[in-house]
C-alpha positions in Angstrom: 116.9 112.2 76.5 117.3 115.2 79.4 114.9 118.0 79.5 116.4 121.0 78.4 118.5 121.1 81.7 117.7 124.8 82.4 115.1 125.2 83.1 115.1 123.0 86.3 113.2 125.6 89.2 114.1 124.3 92.7 111.7 126.2 95.2 112.7 125.7 98.4 114.5 126.7 101.9 117.6 125.9 103.6 115.9 125.1 106.1 114.5 122.2 104.7 116.2 118.7 105.2 114.4 117.7 102.3 115.4 120.2 99.5 118.9 120.5 100.3 118.8 117.5 99.7 118.0 118.1 96.0 120.4 120.3 95.6 123.3 118.5 96.7 122.0 116.4 94.4 121.4 118.4 91.0 125.4 120.3 92.7 126.2 116.3 91.9 125.9 115.6 89.1 126.3 119.1 88.0 123.1 119.8 86.7 122.2 123.8 86.3 118.8 125.1 87.6 117.4 127.3 89.3 117.0 128.5 93.0 113.1 130.0 94.6 113.0 130.4 97.8 109.6 129.6 99.2 108.4 133.4 101.0 105.9 135.0 100.1 106.1 136.1 97.1 106.4 133.2 95.8 103.5 131.4 97.1 101.1 132.5 94.8 103.2 129.9 92.5 103.8 127.8 95.1 100.3 127.1 96.2 99.6 126.4 91.8 101.6 123.8 91.8 101.7 122.3 95.0 100.0 119.3 95.3 100.5 118.7 99.2 101.7 121.0 101.4 105.7 120.2 101.3 108.8 121.4 100.6 110.9 120.8 97.9 109.3 121.7 94.9 110.4 120.6 91.3 109.6 122.5 87.9 110.2 120.7 85.4 111.0 122.1 81.3 107.7 120.6 80.6 105.2 122.5 84.1 105.1 118.4 85.7 106.0 119.4 88.8 107.4 116.5 92.0 107.9 117.0 95.4 108.9 113.9 97.1 112.8 113.9 97.1 113.2 110.4 97.3 111.6 110.3 93.8 113.7 113.3 92.1 116.4 111.9 92.9 115.1 108.4 91.3 113.8 110.4 88.6 116.6 112.2 88.3 119.3 109.4 88.5 117.3 108.3 84.7 117.4 111.6 83.8 121.2 112.0 84.2 123.2 108.5 84.8 126.4 110.6 85.2 128.5 111.1 87.5 126.6 107.1 88.8 125.2 107.8 92.6 124.3 104.2 92.7 127.3 101.0 92.8 126.6 98.4 90.9 127.3 95.7 93.2 124.0 94.3 95.2 124.9 94.0 98.0 126.0 98.3 97.9 123.3 99.1 96.5 120.9 97.9 98.8 123.0 99.1 102.0 122.6 102.3 99.8 119.0 102.2 99.3 118.2 101.6 103.1 120.4 104.1 104.1 119.0 107.2 102.0 115.6 105.1 103.7 116.9 105.9 107.2 118.2 109.6 106.9 114.8 110.0 105.8 112.4 108.5 108.1 114.6 107.8 111.1 117.7 110.8 110.7 114.6 113.6 110.5 113.6 112.5 114.4 117.3 112.7 115.3 116.9 116.4 113.7 113.2 117.7 114.4 113.5 116.6 118.2 116.5 119.0 119.3 115.8 122.0 116.7 111.8 121.8 118.4 111.8 120.5 121.6 114.8 123.2 123.0 113.5 126.0 124.0 116.9 127.6 122.7 116.5 126.4 119.1 113.1 126.9 118.8 113.9 130.7 119.4 116.7 130.1 116.4 114.9 128.4 114.4 112.3 130.9 114.7 114.1 134.0 113.3 115.8 131.9 110.3 112.6 130.5 109.2 111.4 134.2 109.6 114.3 135.9 107.9 113.4 133.7 104.8 109.8 133.7 104.8 109.8 137.2 104.8 113.4 138.1 102.5 112.5 140.7 99.5 109.9 142.2 101.6 110.1 146.0 102.5 108.4 145.8 105.9 109.8 141.8 106.7 112.9 143.5 109.3 109.3 145.2 111.5 107.8 141.4 111.0 110.0 139.2 111.4 110.5 139.3 115.5 106.6 138.6 115.6 106.7 135.6 112.8 109.3 133.9 115.0 107.6 133.8 117.7 104.5 132.3 115.3 106.7 129.7 114.2 107.8 128.3 117.3 104.1 128.0 119.1 103.0 126.5 114.9 105.8 124.5 114.8 106.4 123.1 118.6 102.8 121.2 118.5 103.9 118.8 115.5 106.7 117.3 117.1 103.7 115.0 118.4 104.1 113.7 114.3 107.9 113.3 115.0 108.1 111.3 117.4 109.5 113.6 119.3 107.2 113.8 122.8 108.7 113.6 126.2 108.2 109.7 125.8 110.9 109.7 123.2 113.5 112.2 124.0 115.7 110.4 125.7 116.0 107.5 123.0 116.7 110.6 120.2 118.5 111.6 121.8 121.2 108.3 122.7 120.6 107.8 118.9 122.0 110.7 117.6 124.8 111.2 119.6 124.9 106.9 119.2 125.1 107.5 115.8 128.1 109.8 115.7 129.8 108.2 116.7 130.0 105.6 114.7 129.8 107.4 112.0 132.8 109.7 113.5 134.7 106.3 113.0 133.7 104.8 109.8 134.4 108.5 108.2 137.9 108.3 109.8 138.7 106.2 106.1 136.9 107.5 103.2 135.3 110.3 102.2 131.8 109.1 101.8 129.1 106.1 103.4 130.5 103.5 100.5 134.0 105.1 100.2 135.0 108.0 98.1 132.3 108.6 95.9 128.7 109.8 97.4 125.8 106.9 97.0 121.6 107.4 96.9 122.1 106.8 100.8 124.5 109.4 101.4 122.1 112.0 100.5 119.3 110.5 102.6 121.5 110.2 105.9 124.0 113.7 105.4 120.6 116.3 104.7 118.5 115.4 107.7 121.7 115.4 110.2 123.0 118.6 108.4 120.0 120.1 109.1 120.7 119.1 112.8 124.3 121.3 112.4 123.2 124.4 111.6 121.0 124.5 115.2 122.3 125.4 118.8 122.0 122.7 120.3 123.3 119.5 118.1 125.8 122.1 116.2 127.8 122.3 120.0 127.6 118.6 120.3 129.3 117.5 116.2 132.0 119.8 117.0 133.1 118.5 119.8 132.8 114.6 119.7 132.6 114.2 115.8 134.8 116.9 113.9 135.1 113.9 111.3 131.4 113.9 110.8 131.3 117.5 110.6 133.5 117.7 107.7 131.5 115.0 106.3 128.2 117.3 106.3 130.5 120.5 105.1 132.0 118.0 101.8 127.7 116.8 100.7 127.2 121.0 100.9 129.1 119.8 97.1 129.9 116.3 96.8 131.9 114.9 94.0 133.6 112.2 92.8 137.2 111.5 94.4 137.9 107.6 93.4 134.9 104.3 93.2 132.5 103.0 95.5 134.6 100.1 98.3 134.6 96.4 98.6 132.3 95.6 101.2 134.9 93.6 103.0 136.3 96.8 103.5 133.3 98.7 104.8 131.5 95.9 107.1 134.0 96.5 110.2 132.9 99.8 110.6 129.1 99.6 108.8 128.0 96.7 110.4 128.1 98.4 114.0 125.0 101.1 112.1 123.6 98.2 110.7 123.0 96.5 114.1 123.4 99.3 116.8 120.6 101.4 115.0 118.6 100.2 112.4 118.1 96.6 113.9 117.1 98.3 117.3 115.2 101.5 115.8 115.0 102.7 113.0 113.7 98.9 111.6 110.8 98.1 114.9 109.5 101.5 114.2 109.4 100.9 110.7 107.3 97.0 110.7 105.2 98.8 114.1 104.2 101.3 112.0 103.5 99.4 109.4 101.1 97.3 111.2 99.9 99.4 113.5 98.5 100.9 109.7 97.1 97.7 108.5 95.0 96.9 111.4 93.8 100.8 111.6 95.7 102.0 114.3 95.7 105.9 115.3 99.1 105.8 117.5 101.8 103.0 117.4 104.3 101.6 120.8 106.7 99.9 120.6 109.8 98.3 123.6 113.1 99.4 122.0 115.8 99.0 123.8 113.9 98.1 126.5 112.0 101.8 126.9 108.3 102.3 126.2 108.0 104.6 122.2 105.4 106.1 120.9 103.7 107.9 118.0 101.2 108.9 115.8 101.1 106.2 113.0 101.6 106.8 109.4 100.1 106.2 106.2 104.2 107.5 104.2 106.1 105.6 105.9 104.5 102.3 106.2 104.7 102.6 101.8 108.1 103.5 101.9 108.4 99.9 104.2 106.8 98.2 101.5 109.3 99.9 98.5 112.1 98.7 100.7 111.2 95.5 100.5 110.4 95.7 97.1 113.7 96.3 96.9 115.2 93.6 98.9 113.4 91.3 97.4 114.7 92.4 93.9 118.2 91.4 95.4 118.0 88.5 98.4 119.5 86.1 96.1 123.3 87.7 97.3 124.5 85.5 99.9 126.7 88.0 101.1 123.3 91.0 101.5 121.5 88.8 103.3 124.2 87.4 105.8 125.0 90.5 107.2 121.6 91.7 107.7 121.0 88.6 109.2 124.2 88.4 111.5 123.3 92.6 112.0 119.8 92.0 113.3 117.8 94.0 109.7 116.9 90.3 108.2 113.8 89.8 109.4 112.6 93.3 108.6 113.1 92.7 105.7 110.2 90.1 104.8 106.6 91.1 105.2 106.1 89.7 109.0 109.6 90.2 109.9 
């Protein structure tokens, strides 16, 4: 049986994509929760319960805590199965999982590089973070300007970890604009990724794109070029069931280009290269992506999540419709251990 709904507490910040991802999911499921801003007043509690210095931090009534948004959503979906977040169709189920991973791991790069690479965005984000960090303190107004500058100085060097370096920025900018155009087309005839109700993939895809939209540079681009996508980003703040999932046949014409142009040529090659580099003990990952060099640090986490994605694919690999689509779009090879 689900635990007492009123006892769930979500600690995070509105500028955290993964905090917002969990918040959107709680709203979709209709699960009451208490919001706790991770400001200075909550820092002692955060440090007492957090296993890593990342948000969100979700508190369960028995004292258990979780911080990784993907397992959080999967756990809550088991505890609160209605409304369902995953299609029954095996092909759609896997595509939902694939988009969730794509959103978490690739779209985060598309948001993060703009947030901290461009000076105007970095300054704006520093001010917003400082305001959240010191909310509730009587001296907040005096501390915010200095804190904002310090936050920018601390965060800009972290671009190296997300791949937001000078070598990669042209590729990431191109990816962001191309993905926005593809989603603008795909969402013209449906409110959510796989039809008239949100799926697991929506929450992963949405959270980083929504954060990008809240920043000056990406906001200006999306408002000018992708109004349908912007409407989707707003809709996912309070997602709801508006109908059924669509059959793959009707999704395919506009979904397949996203798989072919963004997943098969950018996201999955990077995931595979990172996986191989990690297995080889290499600190940096380099690959040719669309004829351009792409390089960043190697990460264990993404190597582990690729293994999990492959495990999920293996569970439905006998679905001929799915394997045909993945083969057609160039995604299939990455789903095997030697891909």
